[in-house]
C-alpha positions as a Markdown table, in Angstrom:
| # | Residue | x | y | z |
|---|---|---|---|---|
| 1 | Met | -18.8 | 10.7 | 24.7 |
| 2 | Lys | -15.1 | 11.6 | 24.1 |
| 3 | Lys | -13.0 | 13.5 | 21.3 |
| 4 | Leu | -10.8 | 11.4 | 20.7 |
| 5 | Glu | -7.5 | 13.8 | 19.1 |
| 6 | Ile | -4.5 | 11.0 | 17.2 |
| 7 | Ile | -1.5 | 12.9 | 16.8 |
| 8 | Ile | 0.4 | 10.5 | 14.4 |
| 9 | Lys | 2.5 | 10.0 | 11.8 |
| 10 | Pro | 1.2 | 10.6 | 7.7 |
| 11 | Glu | 3.0 | 7.0 | 6.9 |
| 12 | Arg | -0.1 | 5.7 | 10.0 |
| 13 | Leu | -2.9 | 7.2 | 8.9 |
| 14 | Asp | -4.4 | 4.4 | 6.4 |
| 15 | Asp | -3.9 | 1.5 | 9.5 |
| 16 | Leu | -5.9 | 4.5 | 12.2 |
| 17 | Lys | -8.4 | 4.7 | 9.2 |
| 18 | Lys | -9.2 | 1.5 | 9.5 |
| 19 | Ile | -9.3 | 0.8 | 13.0 |
| 20 | Leu | -11.8 | 4.2 | 13.2 |
| 21 | Asp | -13.7 | 2.4 | 10.6 |
| 22 | Ala | -14.2 | -1.2 | 12.2 |
| 23 | Asn | -14.8 | 0.3 | 15.4 |
| 24 | Asn | -17.8 | 2.5 | 13.6 |
| 25 | Thr | -17.1 | 6.0 | 13.9 |
| 26 | Asn | -19.1 | 8.0 | 12.1 |
| 27 | Gly | -16.4 | 10.6 | 11.3 |
| 28 | Leu | -13.3 | 12.6 | 11.5 |
| 29 | Met | -11.5 | 15.2 | 10.5 |
| 30 | Ile | -7.8 | 15.4 | 9.8 |
| 31 | Thr | -5.1 | 17.9 | 10.0 |
| 32 | Asn | -2.1 | 18.5 | 8.5 |
| 33 | Ile | 0.6 | 19.7 | 11.4 |
| 34 | Met | 4.1 | 20.7 | 12.1 |
| 35 | Gly | 5.7 | 20.1 | 15.2 |
| 36 | Tyr | 8.3 | 18.1 | 18.1 |
| 37 | Gly | 8.1 | 16.1 | 20.9 |
| 38 | Asn | 11.1 | 14.5 | 22.7 |
| 39 | Gln | 13.1 | 13.6 | 19.8 |
| 40 | Lys | 13.2 | 17.6 | 18.9 |
| 41 | Gly | 14.1 | 16.3 | 14.8 |
| 42 | Tyr | 16.5 | 15.4 | 13.4 |
| 43 | Lys | 19.6 | 16.9 | 11.4 |
| 44 | His | 20.0 | 17.0 | 7.5 |
| 45 | Ile | 23.1 | 17.2 | 5.5 |
| 46 | Tyr | 22.2 | 18.8 | 2.2 |
| 47 | Arg | 25.3 | 19.8 | -0.4 |
| 48 | Gly | 27.8 | 19.5 | 2.5 |
| 49 | Thr | 25.6 | 21.9 | 4.6 |
| 50 | Glu | 24.0 | 20.4 | 8.5 |
| 51 | Tyr | 20.6 | 21.3 | 9.4 |
| 52 | Asn | 18.5 | 21.3 | 11.7 |
| 53 | Val | 15.0 | 20.4 | 11.0 |
| 54 | Asn | 12.7 | 20.7 | 14.3 |
| 55 | Leu | 9.6 | 20.9 | 13.0 |
| 56 | Leu | 8.7 | 17.1 | 12.0 |
| 57 | Ser | 5.6 | 17.0 | 10.3 |
| 58 | Lys | 2.6 | 14.7 | 11.8 |
| 59 | Leu | -1.3 | 14.7 | 11.4 |
| 60 | Lys | -3.5 | 15.0 | 14.4 |
| 61 | Val | -6.8 | 12.9 | 13.1 |
| 62 | Glu | -10.7 | 14.1 | 15.8 |
| 63 | Ser | -13.3 | 12.1 | 16.1 |
| 64 | Val | -16.2 | 12.1 | 18.6 |
| 65 | Val | -16.9 | 8.8 | 20.1 |
| 66 | Ser | -19.3 | 7.4 | 22.8 |
| 67 | Ser | -17.0 | 6.5 | 25.9 |
| 68 | Glu | -17.6 | 2.9 | 25.0 |
| 69 | Asp | -16.1 | 3.1 | 21.7 |
| 70 | Ala | -13.4 | 5.1 | 23.7 |
| 71 | Glu | -11.8 | 3.0 | 25.6 |
| 72 | Lys | -11.5 | -0.4 | 22.7 |
| 73 | Ile | -9.7 | 2.5 | 19.7 |
| 74 | Ile | -6.9 | 3.5 | 22.1 |
| 75 | Glu | -6.3 | 0.0 | 23.0 |
| 76 | Glu | -6.0 | -1.1 | 19.5 |
| 77 | Val | -4.0 | 2.3 | 18.1 |
| 78 | Leu | -1.7 | 1.7 | 21.2 |
| 79 | Lys | -1.7 | -1.8 | 19.4 |
| 80 | Glu | -1.3 | -1.3 | 15.5 |
| 81 | Ile | 0.4 | 2.3 | 15.4 |
| 82 | Asn | 2.8 | 2.3 | 18.0 |
| 83 | Thr | 6.5 | 1.0 | 16.7 |
| 84 | Gly | 8.1 | 1.1 | 19.7 |
| 85 | His | 10.6 | 4.9 | 18.3 |
| 86 | Tyr | 10.4 | 8.2 | 18.9 |
| 87 | Gly | 7.5 | 10.7 | 17.1 |
| 88 | Asp | 5.0 | 7.0 | 17.4 |
| 89 | Gly | 2.8 | 10.3 | 17.9 |
| 90 | Lys | 0.0 | 10.8 | 21.8 |
| 91 | Ile | -3.3 | 10.6 | 21.7 |
| 92 | Phe | -5.4 | 13.0 | 24.3 |
| 93 | Val | -9.2 | 12.4 | 25.2 |
| 94 | Tyr | -11.4 | 14.7 | 26.5 |
| 95 | Asp | -15.3 | 14.7 | 27.5 |
| 96 | Val | -17.8 | 16.2 | 25.2 |
| 97 | Glu | -21.4 | 17.7 | 26.8 |
| 98 | Asp | -23.5 | 17.2 | 24.1 |
| 99 | Val | -23.1 | 17.5 | 20.4 |
| 100 | Ile | -26.3 | 18.8 | 18.2 |
| 101 | Arg | -26.2 | 18.2 | 14.4 |
| 102 | Ile | -27.4 | 21.4 | 13.1 |
| 103 | Arg | -29.4 | 20.0 | 9.8 |
| 104 | Thr | -31.8 | 17.8 | 12.1 |
| 105 | Gly | -31.1 | 20.1 | 15.5 |
| 106 | Glu | -30.8 | 15.9 | 17.1 |
| 107 | Arg | -28.8 | 16.2 | 19.9 |
| 108 | Gly | -26.3 | 13.7 | 22.0 |
| 109 | Pro | -25.0 | 10.3 | 21.0 |
| 110 | Asp | -28.1 | 10.8 | 17.9 |
| 111 | Ala | -26.4 | 13.6 | 16.5 |
| 112 | Leu | -22.6 | 11.2 | 16.4 |
């Protein structure tokens, strides 16, 4: 099993949810985050005063999927979410040793 942690622009969430739903992902967690990468933010002029906005709004979408589905999801995200511009995001992939559903005590892939 793999945990996918996908950082994206908020406006790309619907596209990402379609990809995850099409690949039978059973659940996901979404967190509003702020940060910056290579672009280091941008300059904004408000009422004649220039401001540096270096913390950009992003979404972190986390999901645990089977190892077989992980690579397929990653390929689809790279194809659909990529615009070729700074700020498209990142995908972090982690190995998941075990999953336990608290309600039933199921373990492993059955708990997903």
